[in-house]
C-alpha positions as CSV (number, residue, x, y, z in Angstrom):
1,M,-60.3,-65.9,-2.0
2,P,-60.6,-62.1,-0.7
3,Q,-60.9,-59.9,-3.8
4,Y,-58.0,-57.4,-3.4
5,K,-58.1,-53.7,-5.0
6,L,-54.9,-51.5,-4.3
7,Y,-55.2,-48.0,-5.4
8,Y,-52.3,-45.5,-6.2
9,F,-51.2,-43.2,-8.6
10,N,-49.5,-44.5,-12.0
11,L,-46.0,-44.4,-10.5
12,R,-44.0,-47.0,-8.0
13,G,-43.9,-45.2,-4.8
14,W,-45.7,-45.8,-1.9
15,A,-47.6,-48.9,-3.5
16,E,-44.7,-50.8,-5.2
17,P,-43.6,-53.0,-2.5
18,A,-47.0,-54.0,-1.8
19,R,-47.5,-54.8,-5.6
20,Q,-44.2,-57.1,-5.5
21,L,-45.6,-58.7,-2.1
22,F,-48.7,-59.9,-4.5
23,K,-46.4,-61.1,-6.9
24,L,-44.3,-63.0,-4.6
25,A,-47.4,-64.9,-2.9
26,H,-49.1,-65.7,-6.5
27,V,-51.9,-63.8,-5.0
28,E,-54.3,-62.0,-7.7
29,F,-55.2,-58.3,-6.9
30,E,-56.6,-55.4,-9.0
31,D,-53.8,-52.9,-9.6
32,V,-55.9,-49.5,-9.8
33,R,-53.7,-46.8,-10.9
34,I,-54.9,-43.1,-11.0
35,E,-53.4,-40.2,-12.3
36,N,-52.6,-37.1,-10.3
37,G,-54.4,-33.9,-10.8
38,T,-57.2,-35.6,-12.6
39,P,-60.9,-35.3,-12.6
40,E,-60.7,-39.3,-11.3
41,W,-58.6,-38.3,-8.6
42,E,-60.4,-35.3,-7.4
43,E,-63.7,-37.7,-7.2
44,L,-62.0,-40.3,-5.5
45,K,-59.9,-38.4,-3.0
46,P,-62.6,-37.6,-0.7
47,K,-63.7,-41.4,-0.5
48,T,-60.7,-42.6,0.6
49,P,-59.9,-43.0,4.4
50,F,-57.5,-40.3,5.0
51,G,-57.9,-38.3,1.6
52,Q,-54.7,-40.0,0.0
53,L,-53.2,-42.8,-1.4
54,P,-52.1,-45.4,-1.4
55,F,-55.2,-47.8,0.3
56,L,-56.1,-51.3,0.2
57,T,-59.6,-52.7,-0.2
58,V,-60.0,-56.4,0.9
59,D,-63.5,-57.2,0.2
60,G,-64.3,-53.8,0.4
61,F,-62.9,-53.2,3.7
62,E,-60.3,-50.4,3.4
63,I,-56.9,-50.1,4.8
64,P,-54.9,-47.0,4.5
65,Q,-51.5,-45.9,4.7
66,S,-48.6,-47.7,3.0
67,A,-46.7,-49.4,6.3
68,A,-50.0,-50.6,7.3
69,I,-50.9,-52.2,4.1
70,L,-47.2,-53.7,4.0
71,R,-47.4,-55.2,7.3
72,Y,-50.6,-56.5,6.8
73,L,-49.6,-58.2,3.1
74,G,-46.3,-59.2,4.6
75,T,-47.5,-61.0,7.6
76,K,-50.8,-62.4,5.9
77,F,-48.4,-63.6,2.8
78,G,-45.5,-64.8,5.2
79,F,-42.7,-62.1,4.5
80,A,-43.0,-60.2,7.6
81,G,-40.2,-62.5,9.4
82,K,-40.5,-66.0,10.9
83,T,-40.3,-64.7,14.5
84,P,-41.8,-61.9,16.7
85,E,-38.3,-60.5,16.8
86,E,-37.8,-60.6,13.3
87,E,-40.9,-58.8,12.8
88,A,-39.8,-56.2,15.5
89,W,-36.6,-55.5,13.5
90,V,-38.8,-55.5,10.1
91,D,-40.6,-52.8,11.7
92,A,-37.4,-51.2,12.8
93,I,-35.9,-50.9,9.6
94,V,-39.1,-49.4,8.1
95,D,-39.5,-46.9,10.9
96,Q,-35.7,-45.8,10.4
97,F,-36.3,-45.4,6.5
98,K,-39.2,-43.1,7.7
99,D,-36.6,-40.7,9.1
100,F,-35.2,-40.5,5.6
101,V,-38.2,-39.7,3.7
102,N,-38.5,-36.1,4.4
103,P,-34.7,-35.3,3.3
104,L,-35.4,-37.5,-0.1
105,R,-38.5,-35.5,-0.5
106,Q,-36.8,-32.3,-0.1
107,V,-34.1,-33.3,-3.1
108,I,-37.1,-34.4,-5.3
109,M,-38.8,-31.0,-5.0
110,A,-35.6,-29.2,-5.5
111,Q,-35.1,-31.0,-8.7
112,R,-38.4,-30.5,-9.5
113,G,-38.1,-26.8,-9.2
114,G,-35.3,-26.5,-11.6
115,N,-32.5,-24.4,-9.6
116,A,-29.7,-26.4,-10.1
117,E,-28.0,-24.1,-7.1
118,E,-31.2,-25.2,-4.9
119,V,-30.6,-28.6,-5.7
120,E,-27.0,-28.7,-4.6
121,R,-27.7,-26.8,-1.4
122,V,-30.4,-29.2,-0.3
123,K,-28.0,-32.3,-1.1
124,S,-25.3,-31.0,0.7
125,E,-26.9,-29.5,3.9
126,V,-29.9,-31.9,4.0
127,F,-29.9,-35.0,2.2
128,N,-26.2,-35.9,2.3
129,P,-26.1,-35.9,5.7
130,A,-29.5,-38.3,6.3
131,R,-28.4,-40.5,3.5
132,D,-25.0,-41.0,5.0
133,T,-26.4,-42.1,8.5
134,F,-29.2,-44.2,7.1
135,F,-26.4,-45.9,4.5
136,K,-24.4,-46.5,7.5
137,I,-27.4,-48.4,9.5
138,L,-28.1,-50.3,6.3
139,N,-24.4,-51.5,6.0
140,G,-24.1,-52.7,9.3
141,I,-26.8,-54.6,9.0
142,L,-25.9,-56.4,5.7
143,E,-22.5,-56.6,7.2
144,K,-23.8,-59.1,10.1
145,S,-26.2,-60.7,7.4
146,K,-25.7,-64.3,6.8
147,S,-28.4,-64.6,4.1
148,G,-28.0,-61.4,2.3
149,F,-31.3,-60.0,3.3
150,L,-32.0,-57.2,5.9
151,V,-33.9,-59.6,8.7
152,G,-33.4,-63.6,9.0
153,D,-33.1,-65.9,5.9
154,G,-35.7,-64.5,3.5
155,V,-37.0,-61.9,1.9
156,T,-39.2,-59.6,3.8
157,W,-41.3,-56.4,3.1
158,A,-38.3,-54.6,4.6
159,D,-36.0,-55.8,1.8
160,L,-38.7,-54.7,-0.7
161,V,-39.1,-51.0,0.7
162,I,-35.4,-50.4,0.6
163,A,-34.1,-52.2,-2.6
164,D,-36.9,-50.0,-4.3
165,I,-35.8,-46.6,-2.5
166,I,-32.2,-47.6,-4.2
167,T,-33.6,-47.6,-7.6
168,T,-35.6,-44.5,-6.7
169,M,-32.4,-42.7,-5.7
170,E,-30.7,-43.7,-8.5
171,K,-33.1,-42.5,-10.9
172,L,-32.7,-39.3,-9.0
173,T,-28.9,-39.3,-9.6
174,V,-28.5,-39.4,-5.9
175,F,-27.1,-42.7,-5.5
176,D,-23.9,-43.8,-7.0
177,V,-23.9,-47.6,-8.4
178,S,-20.1,-47.7,-9.1
179,A,-19.1,-46.0,-5.6
180,E,-17.1,-48.5,-3.6
181,E,-19.2,-47.5,-0.5
182,N,-22.2,-48.8,-2.1
183,K,-21.3,-52.0,-3.3
184,K,-23.0,-53.8,-0.3
185,L,-26.2,-52.0,-0.9
186,V,-25.9,-52.8,-4.6
187,A,-25.3,-56.4,-4.3
188,F,-28.4,-56.5,-1.9
189,R,-30.9,-54.8,-4.6
190,E,-29.4,-57.1,-7.0
191,K,-30.1,-60.2,-4.6
192,V,-33.8,-58.6,-4.0
193,N,-34.8,-58.0,-7.7
194,S,-33.2,-61.4,-9.0
195,I,-36.1,-63.4,-7.3
196,P,-38.1,-64.6,-10.1
197,E,-41.2,-63.2,-9.2
198,I,-40.0,-59.5,-8.4
199,K,-37.6,-59.7,-11.6
200,E,-40.7,-60.6,-13.8
201,H,-42.6,-57.8,-12.2
202,N,-39.9,-55.2,-12.6
203,E,-39.8,-56.2,-16.0
204,Q,-43.3,-55.6,-17.2
205,R,-44.1,-52.7,-14.6
206,P,-44.5,-49.0,-16.1
207,D,-41.2,-47.4,-15.7
208,S,-40.9,-44.3,-13.3
209,V,-38.4,-42.2,-11.5
210,V,-40.3,-42.5,-8.2
């Protein structure tokens, strides 16, 4: 059995779907959580493949970048789609999500800045249009889904990525769980989070906004 070590900051962020994949697969791994801005991180940073987190080691072999890690684990553990076509759709959904990351990051930075007017400006001018476009795509996929998952008839790493980012948006108060237009996304997240292994993991993990 390979020895896995996943390095990331002490929050959900880009590493959380990978942690969930290990739980789904019932595979042991070392969850190395590092506090940002500490001497520990400053010492580790130049030793990482790209000078950033997350990265995964498999018997010492390093794999950087969250999507590469998730694709590797998803494929190895059987959560990347059951056919090449499903695998392509899993990749496509996460690629589409990447287009949404920058607007979401701008909201996070604006909220950290503490200027309420700037937060509202970023929401109205940048975040909301990007969110609406992204949600229209996701709702269209879920409308056609017979399983309630985004691709095929079982959970994939794309489901984990999207379910977790919905949680992040809720914690950032930019996702209204009671809104009628969000009903499909709320039901989707509940379906993913009710998987026993995911439910157990989520109940035991440290809480964080992102």
